Backbone bond lengths (Angstrom), bond angles and torsions (degrees), N, CA, C in turn:
res aa  C-N    CA-C-N  psi(-1)  N-CA   C-N-CA  omega(-1)  CA-C   N-CA-C  phi
1 M - - - 1.452 - - 1.600 105.76 -
2 T 1.300 110.85 134.91 1.553 117.30 -172.82 1.591 106.22 -78.35
3 T 1.349 110.68 166.22 1.430 120.40 179.85 1.528 108.54 -59.35
4 E 1.301 114.78 -42.39 1.512 117.11 -178.26 1.499 110.18 -61.61
5 A 1.226 119.92 -36.58 1.507 127.36 178.95 1.539 109.02 -65.85
6 I 1.313 115.69 -43.91 1.505 121.55 178.51 1.480 105.84 -66.52
7 Q 1.323 124.72 -44.23 1.441 125.04 -179.15 1.431 112.60 -68.13
8 A 1.349 119.95 -25.56 1.495 123.26 171.95 1.566 111.15 -62.52
9 K 1.326 116.23 -30.64 1.460 118.69 -175.84 1.544 116.06 -94.66
10 I 1.323 118.83 -24.25 1.452 124.63 178.23 1.447 113.55 -132.03
11 P 1.387 121.50 153.16 1.477 122.35 -172.63 1.508 113.26 -82.25
12 H 1.350 118.19 -7.51 1.514 121.61 -175.57 1.567 106.65 -65.50
13 R 1.425 108.02 145.10 1.520 115.93 178.27 1.574 104.77 -141.75
14 P 1.310 111.92 157.81 1.492 116.05 -179.92 1.589 111.47 -58.32
15 P 1.188 117.24 144.37 1.463 129.32 12.59 1.546 110.99 -95.87
16 M 1.436 116.57 14.54 1.401 111.87 177.28 1.613 108.36 -110.65
17 L 1.221 125.09 28.97 1.377 131.24 166.82 1.560 103.88 -87.35
18 L 1.257 118.64 113.54 1.476 127.18 -175.42 1.438 114.37 -114.79
19 V 1.325 121.48 26.14 1.397 123.41 179.09 1.646 106.52 -135.93
20 D 1.257 120.32 116.55 1.380 125.79 -176.94 1.582 111.20 -92.63
21 E 1.311 120.21 -29.91 1.419 119.01 178.97 1.599 111.96 -160.88
22 I 1.270 117.77 153.62 1.399 124.47 174.16 1.534 103.83 -97.58
23 L 1.296 121.29 123.94 1.454 129.18 -179.47 1.493 112.16 -88.73
24 R 1.402 114.21 -43.61 1.510 117.70 179.75 1.579 104.41 -162.07
25 Q 1.273 114.57 160.44 1.425 122.49 175.85 1.542 109.81 -163.90
26 D 1.367 107.48 147.38 1.506 115.50 169.42 1.556 102.64 -139.72
27 A 1.303 114.78 -168.32 1.457 119.87 -175.40 1.518 114.94 -61.43
28 Q 1.307 118.88 -30.22 1.409 122.08 -174.04 1.583 113.84 -108.68
29 T 1.309 116.19 -22.60 1.476 123.24 -168.41 1.469 114.36 -131.94
30 I 1.309 120.90 140.15 1.409 122.40 170.79 1.616 109.94 -131.43
31 V 1.211 119.99 150.01 1.355 125.44 171.36 1.503 113.80 -128.93
32 C 1.260 114.62 120.85 1.489 123.70 -174.80 1.503 115.89 -120.27
33 A 1.276 125.78 166.64 1.474 127.83 -175.12 1.503 105.82 -135.18
34 K 1.312 114.22 150.58 1.421 124.34 171.05 1.534 108.14 -148.68
35 T 1.359 114.58 131.93 1.473 120.47 171.35 1.498 108.11 -103.80
36 F 1.377 117.22 126.41 1.410 120.87 175.96 1.553 113.95 -84.79
37 R 1.269 117.69 114.04 1.411 127.98 178.61 1.520 112.08 -75.29
38 A 1.301 118.58 144.19 1.426 122.81 178.50 1.528 116.00 -57.28
39 D 1.347 110.84 -27.13 1.504 114.11 -177.93 1.557 113.77 -96.60
40 E 1.371 116.74 18.34 1.495 119.51 175.17 1.533 107.82 -62.70
41 F 1.385 118.79 141.75 1.383 126.55 -171.02 1.412 115.07 -54.62
42 F 1.365 120.99 -32.64 1.455 120.78 -167.97 1.558 108.27 -84.78
43 F 1.259 119.31 -18.42 1.488 122.25 178.48 1.565 112.32 -61.77
44 Q 1.385 117.24 -26.23 1.365 121.39 -178.99 1.607 113.47 -60.35
45 G 1.346 114.80 -29.34 1.382 116.73 -177.25 1.590 113.34 -129.04
46 H 1.267 116.59 6.97 1.457 121.54 -175.77 1.479 111.52 -135.28
47 Y 1.254 125.23 82.12 1.376 133.67 -24.30 1.452 108.36 -106.78
48 P 1.398 120.89 135.61 1.537 123.46 -173.42 1.519 112.49 -49.06
49 D 1.368 116.93 -39.55 1.540 119.56 -173.83 1.443 110.86 -89.96
50 Y 1.271 121.49 -12.95 1.517 125.39 180.00 1.540 105.56 -153.81
51 P 1.373 118.39 73.85 1.496 121.06 -175.95 1.472 113.08 -60.63
52 L 1.343 114.80 128.78 1.453 121.44 173.57 1.541 108.94 -126.13
53 V 1.350 116.68 151.01 1.401 121.75 169.88 1.463 108.48 -72.63
54 P 1.291 124.05 122.97 1.534 124.95 -179.17 1.528 106.72 -63.05
55 G 1.359 113.92 144.74 1.474 117.21 179.07 1.432 113.99 -59.78
56 V 1.352 120.40 -34.98 1.382 123.61 175.45 1.503 114.52 -58.30
57 I 1.349 121.01 -36.91 1.361 127.42 175.64 1.554 110.67 -67.77
58 L 1.262 120.30 -35.14 1.463 124.90 174.03 1.425 110.05 -63.66
59 C 1.325 117.97 -48.81 1.499 122.62 178.56 1.503 108.13 -63.40
60 E 1.322 119.61 -43.43 1.505 116.73 177.11 1.468 114.32 -62.36
61 S 1.344 117.86 -35.37 1.453 119.02 178.68 1.602 109.30 -62.32
62 A 1.302 117.74 -41.00 1.422 124.04 178.12 1.543 111.03 -64.80
63 M 1.380 118.79 -40.47 1.403 120.16 175.70 1.456 117.18 -68.96
64 Q 1.334 115.98 -30.89 1.468 122.14 173.31 1.563 109.64 -65.10
65 A 1.391 113.99 -43.45 1.499 113.60 173.30 1.511 112.12 -59.30
66 G 1.337 114.24 -41.37 1.510 114.05 173.90 1.436 117.31 -61.26
67 A 1.364 120.79 -32.39 1.458 122.60 174.42 1.427 110.20 -68.99
68 L 1.373 124.25 -34.26 1.493 123.28 172.14 1.481 111.23 -65.35
69 L 1.304 121.64 -34.72 1.481 122.49 176.67 1.514 111.75 -68.94
70 L 1.329 113.81 -35.10 1.502 114.43 -176.13 1.506 108.94 -85.46
71 A 1.304 123.91 -12.95 1.430 130.42 179.70 1.590 106.22 -57.43
72 E 1.215 114.71 -32.85 1.605 116.28 178.15 1.473 112.12 -75.60
73 L 1.307 120.91 -16.15 1.465 126.33 -175.51 1.448 116.19 -105.93
74 I 1.359 120.25 -8.87 1.448 120.67 -173.40 1.591 110.55 -116.11
75 H 1.283 115.19 163.61 1.449 119.28 -179.65 1.483 112.55 -81.95
76 S 1.338 120.00 151.06 1.362 121.65 174.39 1.527 109.18 -59.96
77 G 1.305 108.67 143.22 1.587 117.08 -176.62 1.528 111.91 91.79
78 D 1.298 120.44 -7.70 1.522 123.01 173.00 1.489 107.66 -103.87
79 V 1.328 119.97 150.52 1.394 129.10 -179.63 1.569 108.12 -132.61
80 P 1.182 121.59 133.11 1.522 119.30 169.79 1.542 113.99 -75.43
81 V 1.246 113.68 132.12 1.474 122.27 -176.28 1.525 107.72 -122.88
82 A 1.322 113.48 129.20 1.493 118.50 -174.12 1.546 111.07 -66.16
83 T 1.340 115.43 135.19 1.487 119.24 176.94 1.488 113.47 -115.07
84 R 1.372 117.70 -19.13 1.456 116.83 177.77 1.470 106.60 -166.43
85 M 1.395 112.04 156.98 1.485 121.27 166.66 1.475 106.84 -132.83
86 N 1.274 115.75 138.47 1.510 119.65 -174.54 1.621 104.12 -133.05
87 D 1.266 115.12 163.52 1.453 129.24 173.55 1.636 112.56 38.92
88 I 1.292 111.55 50.38 1.407 116.04 179.71 1.578 108.60 -77.76
89 K 1.305 110.89 130.70 1.540 114.54 177.07 1.499 104.48 -130.32
90 F 1.356 112.75 128.32 1.548 119.62 177.73 1.588 103.72 -104.48
91 K 1.304 113.75 124.84 1.480 117.02 -169.57 1.559 106.93 -119.84
92 R 1.276 122.40 -23.06 1.529 123.47 -171.87 1.513 107.97 -149.32
93 M 1.301 116.06 139.26 1.511 124.93 171.87 1.530 111.66 -72.28
94 V 1.288 116.26 139.29 1.359 125.94 177.19 1.537 111.42 -117.58
95 R 1.382 119.33 120.27 1.393 126.52 -169.84 1.485 111.70 -114.50
96 P 1.383 117.70 169.92 1.458 121.43 176.61 1.622 110.48 -55.13
97 G 1.267 113.63 133.21 1.430 121.42 174.93 1.594 110.32 97.54
98 D 1.356 115.60 -15.33 1.523 120.70 175.46 1.497 108.88 -66.87
99 R 1.332 110.00 146.71 1.518 120.83 172.26 1.524 103.87 -109.77
100 I 1.321 119.10 135.15 1.423 120.48 176.15 1.599 104.43 -117.74
101 E 1.234 111.59 154.18 1.491 122.13 170.81 1.523 107.70 -118.12
102 M 1.342 115.65 125.66 1.451 120.80 176.94 1.609 109.04 -108.69
103 E 1.307 111.70 119.96 1.398 118.47 173.34 1.557 113.83 -108.96
104 V 1.282 109.95 115.37 1.499 117.21 -175.99 1.484 114.61 -116.75
105 R 1.256 116.60 133.06 1.527 121.29 -177.63 1.550 111.37 -126.07
106 L 1.300 115.27 126.92 1.486 122.15 173.09 1.512 107.48 -71.85
107 K 1.379 110.32 116.44 1.511 116.82 174.89 1.408 115.75 -86.15
108 E 1.402 115.98 -37.36 1.424 120.27 -173.74 1.470 113.84 -162.91
109 R 1.355 118.97 144.03 1.462 121.82 -179.69 1.491 103.90 -124.44
110 L 1.323 121.07 128.22 1.508 125.26 173.33 1.533 104.98 -129.12
111 A 1.335 112.67 98.06 1.495 124.20 -179.55 1.476 103.41 61.36
112 D 1.438 118.28 -120.91 1.494 124.15 -175.45 1.550 110.79 -94.70
113 A 1.323 119.32 22.56 1.476 124.79 179.38 1.526 107.24 -117.49
114 F 1.313 114.16 132.62 1.480 123.17 -176.39 1.372 109.58 -122.95
115 F 1.408 121.75 132.33 1.426 127.44 177.02 1.553 110.50 -114.87
116 L 1.321 117.90 125.38 1.421 123.75 -170.23 1.527 108.13 -132.44
117 E 1.425 109.73 157.14 1.450 114.00 169.66 1.598 105.32 -127.09
118 A 1.344 112.35 152.33 1.493 117.92 -178.89 1.499 110.52 -135.33
119 K 1.317 112.45 143.53 1.468 123.09 165.87 1.542 110.76 -121.10
120 V 1.275 118.42 129.43 1.470 125.39 179.26 1.478 106.78 -111.41
121 R 1.314 114.73 116.65 1.506 118.57 178.54 1.530 113.38 -109.33
122 C 1.273 118.15 143.06 1.440 122.44 175.11 1.560 106.01 -134.03
123 R 1.371 112.35 127.15 1.467 115.71 -178.83 1.539 108.06 59.27
124 D 1.334 118.54 40.06 1.527 124.11 177.16 1.482 113.74 59.97
125 K 1.326 117.68 14.03 1.535 120.76 174.00 1.527 109.32 -118.30
126 L 1.307 114.33 146.65 1.463 116.33 179.88 1.570 114.12 -65.41
127 A 1.286 111.38 126.79 1.609 115.33 179.22 1.438 110.24 -102.23
128 V 1.275 120.87 -39.37 1.456 128.83 -177.95 1.503 111.92 -148.65
129 R 1.247 116.81 144.57 1.499 122.58 167.31 1.463 111.50 -137.27
130 L 1.313 122.11 139.44 1.444 125.28 179.29 1.545 109.60 -157.16
131 D 1.357 113.85 161.12 1.353 127.49 171.10 1.512 108.84 -108.70
132 F 1.337 119.26 138.89 1.432 119.63 -178.91 1.467 105.56 -142.95
133 A 1.424 111.24 167.30 1.505 119.59 174.19 1.445 108.69 -136.61
134 C 1.304 120.24 156.62 1.426 123.83 167.56 1.477 112.92 -148.19
135 T 1.272 117.73 164.55 1.395 123.57 173.92 1.476 110.85 -128.52
136 L 1.291 121.33 169.61 1.377 126.48 -173.60 1.603 109.65 -93.49
137 A 1.357 110.99 131.88 1.441 118.69 170.79 1.500 111.77 -118.20
138 K 1.365 115.34 147.76 1.440 118.15 176.39 1.529 112.63 -77.55
139 I 1.243 118.44 140.01 1.500 120.23 174.73 1.562 106.95 -86.98
140 A 1.257 116.15 129.98 1.395 118.13 179.88 1.548 115.78 -61.39
141 D 1.269 116.62 135.19 1.538 118.68 -178.59 1.451 112.72 -73.62
């Protein structure tokens, strides 16, 4: 799926668009990928002598993958907005040039609230896992 197709489904834009491609998807699960380029804005200060992808960026990547999954379930004009993150575990550092795969599964839906779990892998090893929730917000016309 092209960047344009991804941008048609979620409101995120560079430099905060953190999904490069959708690898596979079904009704409950999506797997997306992102390769972190050496010129990403956050590497300038995190950390200049040993650049690491910030944990919050890894979590945001997973939540954007979740937004892509939910795009099939929500009405046009609505956007999922994060309401919580739980049980976050950071297991592996991610560096410039690394490619991550984000696997996100919808665990439950209660009206306009969605509960999801995510696993972020780098080099086939778990880098981050988290549970998160979001609700729908109306995009202003």
